[in-house]
C-alpha positions as CSV (number, residue, x, y, z in Angstrom):
1,X,133.4,113.3,116.4
2,X,134.2,116.1,118.9
3,X,133.8,118.9,116.3
4,X,130.5,117.3,115.1
5,X,129.2,117.1,118.7
6,X,130.1,120.7,119.5
7,X,128.4,121.9,116.3
8,X,125.2,120.0,117.2
9,X,125.3,121.3,120.8
10,X,125.5,124.9,119.6
11,X,122.6,124.3,117.2
12,X,120.6,122.7,120.0
13,X,121.2,125.7,122.3
14,X,120.0,128.1,119.6
15,X,116.9,126.1,119.1
16,X,116.2,126.2,122.8
17,X,116.4,130.0,122.9
18,X,114.1,130.2,119.8
19,X,111.5,127.8,121.3
20,X,111.6,129.7,124.7
21,X,111.0,133.0,123.0
22,X,108.1,131.6,120.9
23,X,106.6,129.9,123.9
24,X,106.7,133.0,126.1
25,X,105.3,135.2,123.3
26,X,102.4,133.1,122.2
27,X,101.2,132.2,125.8
28,X,101.2,135.9,126.8
29,X,99.6,137.0,123.5
30,X,96.8,134.4,123.9
31,X,95.9,135.2,127.5
32,X,96.5,138.3,129.6
33,X,98.2,136.9,132.7
34,X,96.9,139.7,134.9
35,X,93.3,138.9,133.9
36,X,93.9,135.2,134.3
37,X,95.2,135.7,137.8
38,X,92.6,138.2,138.9
39,X,89.6,136.1,137.9
40,X,86.4,136.8,136.0
41,X,84.8,138.9,138.7
42,X,87.8,141.3,139.0
43,X,87.4,145.0,138.2
44,X,89.7,147.0,135.9
45,X,91.3,148.5,139.0
46,X,92.0,145.0,140.4
47,X,93.6,143.9,137.2
48,X,95.8,146.9,137.0
49,X,96.9,146.4,140.6
50,X,97.8,142.8,139.9
51,X,99.6,143.8,136.7
52,X,101.8,146.2,138.7
53,X,102.3,143.9,141.7
54,X,103.5,141.0,139.5
55,X,105.5,143.1,137.1
56,X,103.3,142.4,134.1
57,X,103.5,146.1,133.2
58,X,107.2,145.9,132.5
59,X,108.5,145.7,128.9
60,X,108.3,142.4,127.0
61,X,112.1,141.8,126.9
62,X,112.4,142.4,130.7
63,X,109.7,140.0,131.4
64,X,111.1,137.4,129.0
65,X,114.6,137.5,130.3
66,X,113.3,137.4,133.8
67,X,111.3,134.3,133.0
68,X,114.1,132.7,131.0
69,X,116.6,133.2,133.8
70,X,114.2,131.5,136.3
71,X,113.6,128.7,133.8
72,X,117.3,128.1,133.4
73,X,117.6,127.5,137.1
74,X,114.4,125.4,137.3
75,X,112.3,128.2,138.7
76,X,109.1,128.6,136.7
77,X,107.1,130.7,139.2
78,X,103.9,129.7,141.0
79,X,100.8,128.2,139.6
80,X,97.9,130.8,139.4
81,X,95.3,128.3,140.3
82,X,97.0,125.7,142.6
83,X,99.2,128.3,144.4
84,X,102.1,125.9,144.3
85,X,105.6,126.1,142.7
86,X,105.4,125.0,139.0
87,X,108.6,123.0,139.4
88,X,107.1,121.0,142.3
89,X,104.0,120.2,140.2
90,X,106.2,119.0,137.3
91,X,108.4,116.9,139.5
92,X,105.3,115.2,140.9
93,X,103.7,114.5,137.5
94,X,106.7,113.8,135.3
95,X,107.4,110.2,136.4
96,X,103.9,109.1,135.3
97,X,104.4,110.7,131.8
98,X,107.9,109.3,131.5
99,X,106.8,105.8,132.4
100,X,104.0,106.0,129.9
101,X,106.2,107.3,127.1
102,X,109.0,104.7,127.7
103,X,106.4,101.8,127.8
104,X,104.7,103.1,124.7
105,X,108.1,103.4,122.9
106,X,109.1,99.9,124.0
107,X,105.9,98.4,122.8
108,X,106.2,100.1,119.4
109,X,109.8,99.0,118.9
110,X,109.3,95.4,120.1
111,X,106.4,95.0,117.7
112,X,107.6,96.9,114.7
113,X,111.2,95.9,114.3
114,X,110.6,92.1,114.2
115,X,107.7,92.7,111.8
116,X,109.8,94.9,109.6
117,X,112.7,92.4,109.5
118,X,110.4,89.4,108.7
119,X,108.6,91.4,106.1
120,X,111.9,92.4,104.4
121,X,113.1,88.8,104.4
122,X,109.9,87.7,102.6
123,X,108.7,90.6,100.5
124,X,105.3,90.3,98.9
125,X,104.5,87.2,101.0
126,X,101.6,86.7,103.4
127,X,103.7,87.9,106.3
128,X,104.6,91.0,104.4
129,X,101.0,91.7,103.6
130,X,100.0,91.2,107.2
131,X,102.7,93.7,108.3
132,X,101.6,96.3,105.8
133,X,98.0,95.8,106.8
134,X,98.9,96.5,110.5
135,X,100.8,99.5,109.3
136,X,97.8,100.9,107.4
137,X,95.4,100.1,110.3
138,X,97.7,101.8,112.8
139,X,97.8,105.1,110.8
140,X,94.0,105.0,110.2
141,X,92.8,104.4,113.7
142,X,92.4,107.6,115.8
143,X,94.3,107.2,119.1
144,X,91.4,108.3,121.3
145,X,89.0,105.9,119.6
146,X,91.4,103.0,119.9
147,X,91.9,103.8,123.6
148,X,88.1,103.9,124.2
149,X,87.6,100.5,122.4
150,X,90.3,98.9,124.6
151,X,88.6,100.3,127.7
152,X,85.2,98.8,126.6
153,X,86.7,95.4,125.7
154,X,89.5,94.8,128.2
155,X,88.3,97.0,131.1
156,X,84.5,96.8,131.0
157,X,83.6,93.6,129.2
158,X,86.4,91.2,130.0
159,X,87.6,93.1,133.2
160,X,91.2,92.1,132.6
161,X,92.8,95.5,133.1
162,X,92.1,98.6,135.2
163,X,90.8,101.5,133.2
164,X,92.1,104.5,135.3
165,X,94.8,105.4,137.7
166,X,98.5,104.7,137.9
167,X,98.9,102.6,141.0
168,X,100.3,99.4,139.4
169,X,102.0,98.4,136.1
170,X,98.7,97.0,134.9
171,X,97.4,100.6,134.8
172,X,99.9,101.4,132.1
173,X,99.2,98.4,129.8
174,X,96.3,99.9,127.8
175,X,97.6,103.5,127.8
176,X,101.0,102.3,126.5
177,X,99.5,100.2,123.8
178,X,97.1,103.0,122.7
179,X,100.0,105.6,122.6
180,X,102.6,103.2,121.1
181,X,100.4,101.6,118.4
182,X,100.2,104.9,116.5
183,X,104.1,104.9,116.1
184,X,104.3,101.2,115.2
185,X,103.6,101.6,111.5
186,X,106.3,104.2,110.9
187,X,108.9,102.1,112.7
188,X,107.8,99.0,110.8
189,X,107.9,100.6,107.4
190,X,111.2,102.2,108.0
191,X,112.8,99.0,109.2
192,X,111.3,97.0,106.2
193,X,112.6,99.5,103.7
194,X,116.0,99.8,105.3
195,X,116.4,96.0,105.5
196,X,115.4,95.5,101.9
197,X,117.9,98.0,100.7
198,X,120.7,96.7,102.9
199,X,120.1,93.1,102.1
200,X,120.5,93.9,98.4
201,X,123.9,95.6,98.9
202,X,127.3,94.3,97.8
203,X,128.8,93.9,101.3
204,X,125.9,91.6,102.4
205,X,126.5,89.4,99.3
206,X,130.2,89.4,100.2
207,X,129.5,88.4,103.8
208,X,127.3,85.5,102.6
209,X,129.9,84.5,100.0
210,X,132.5,84.2,102.9
211,X,130.3,81.6,104.5
212,X,129.1,83.7,107.5
213,X,126.1,82.3,109.2
214,X,122.7,83.7,108.3
215,X,122.0,85.2,111.8
216,X,125.4,86.9,111.8
217,X,124.8,88.5,108.4
218,X,121.3,89.5,109.4
219,X,121.8,91.0,112.8
220,X,125.5,92.1,112.8
221,X,125.8,93.4,109.3
222,X,122.3,94.1,107.9
223,X,120.2,95.2,110.9
224,X,122.9,97.5,112.3
225,X,122.9,99.6,109.2
226,X,119.2,99.4,108.5
227,X,118.4,100.5,112.1
228,X,120.1,103.9,111.9
229,X,117.1,105.8,110.6
230,X,114.9,104.1,113.2
231,X,117.1,105.6,115.9
232,X,116.4,109.1,114.7
233,X,112.7,108.4,114.3
234,X,112.5,106.8,117.8
235,X,113.9,110.0,119.4
236,X,111.3,112.1,117.5
237,X,108.5,109.7,118.3
238,X,109.4,109.5,122.0
239,X,109.1,113.3,122.1
240,X,105.8,113.1,120.3
241,X,104.6,110.5,122.8
242,X,105.4,112.8,125.7
243,X,103.7,115.8,124.1
244,X,100.8,113.7,122.8
245,X,100.1,112.0,126.1
246,X,97.5,114.7,126.9
247,X,94.7,112.8,125.3
248,X,95.7,109.4,126.6
249,X,96.3,110.6,130.1
250,X,93.0,112.4,130.1
251,X,91.1,109.3,128.9
252,X,92.8,106.9,131.4
253,X,92.9,109.5,134.2
254,X,96.7,109.2,134.5
255,X,97.8,112.3,136.5
256,X,100.9,113.0,134.5
257,X,102.2,116.1,132.8
258,X,99.7,115.6,129.9
259,X,96.8,115.7,132.3
260,X,98.3,118.7,134.1
261,X,98.6,120.5,130.7
262,X,94.9,119.9,130.0
263,X,94.0,121.2,133.4
264,X,96.2,124.3,133.1
265,X,95.0,125.2,129.6
266,X,91.3,124.9,130.7
267,X,92.0,127.1,133.7
268,X,94.3,129.6,131.9
269,X,97.2,128.8,134.2
270,X,99.9,130.5,132.2
271,X,103.0,129.7,134.2
272,X,102.2,125.9,134.2
273,X,101.4,126.0,130.4
274,X,104.7,127.8,129.6
275,X,106.7,125.4,131.7
276,X,105.1,122.3,130.2
277,X,105.6,123.6,126.6
278,X,109.2,124.4,127.3
279,X,109.8,121.1,129.0
280,X,108.3,119.0,126.2
281,X,110.3,121.1,123.6
282,X,113.5,120.4,125.6
283,X,112.8,116.7,125.5
284,X,112.4,116.9,121.7
285,X,115.6,118.9,121.3
286,X,117.7,116.7,123.7
287,X,116.4,113.5,122.2
288,X,117.1,114.6,118.6
289,X,120.6,115.7,119.7
290,X,121.3,112.3,121.3
291,X,119.9,110.5,118.2
292,X,122.2,112.6,115.9
293,X,125.2,111.8,118.1
294,X,124.4,108.1,118.2
295,X,123.9,108.0,114.4
296,X,127.2,109.7,114.0
297,X,128.8,107.0,116.2
298,X,127.2,104.2,114.3
299,X,127.9,105.6,110.8
300,X,131.1,107.7,110.6
301,X,130.1,109.1,107.2
302,X,127.6,111.3,109.0
303,X,130.4,113.2,110.9
304,X,131.9,114.5,107.6
305,X,128.7,115.0,105.7
């Protein structure tokens, strides 16, 4: 287990370096930081003066390693537009995005896993068809359209839930459902397929032949093995939810990292955009690493694969 963990850690570190290089290169290639900082009315002399003052005239490698060194210590520079440290902005906005992502993931898992298990226990039944219909519908509905329909129904017509802000837990209900519903079909289908395969295996028949109770066979033996792929998918989906929260946070006016990303892109605020892209990428990498380690713990065969 230790050797496997070390190998995964080295691979994760190399991925972080690669992502940081791509992030820095693309953001600087898309927008000239000196022009973005100087503003639209700046002259060529003003832009050149800013380029020299901020060190943008240095070589690419010098700028990259300077930025990377600051990022490793949590120092991402200062926002061009807000004139505040980027790290402070992220610290203020991150709790909202994390709360939204965790609530959305919890909703997706709580709905999809029971549906997948029930559908696997009764394949081709009415329950199975309903579960598959929910799966198809979830993949077909655009997230922004589903969010707007919920706002109209539950926020405007019925007035059950607030439609903007993040003051109370009620403000996260509709955003979490809108963000989590898109991931529900994938979890449900994977759980259903895994349970059908596991329930047909020899060790499940042996467990039943020994006279073990049905709940013990289902949850202790079958679900534990069928849930392993779901763990990996949950890590990836959680990273996707954090990165894909831009649309949902904008629709519901949740001032999290996603909304900050939209503001920064529209204002060409390069330091903030770079920090957010790197932060979301780190979440993906760390979550995938943790999922791999957890899967290796649950299934020892993975360690020697």
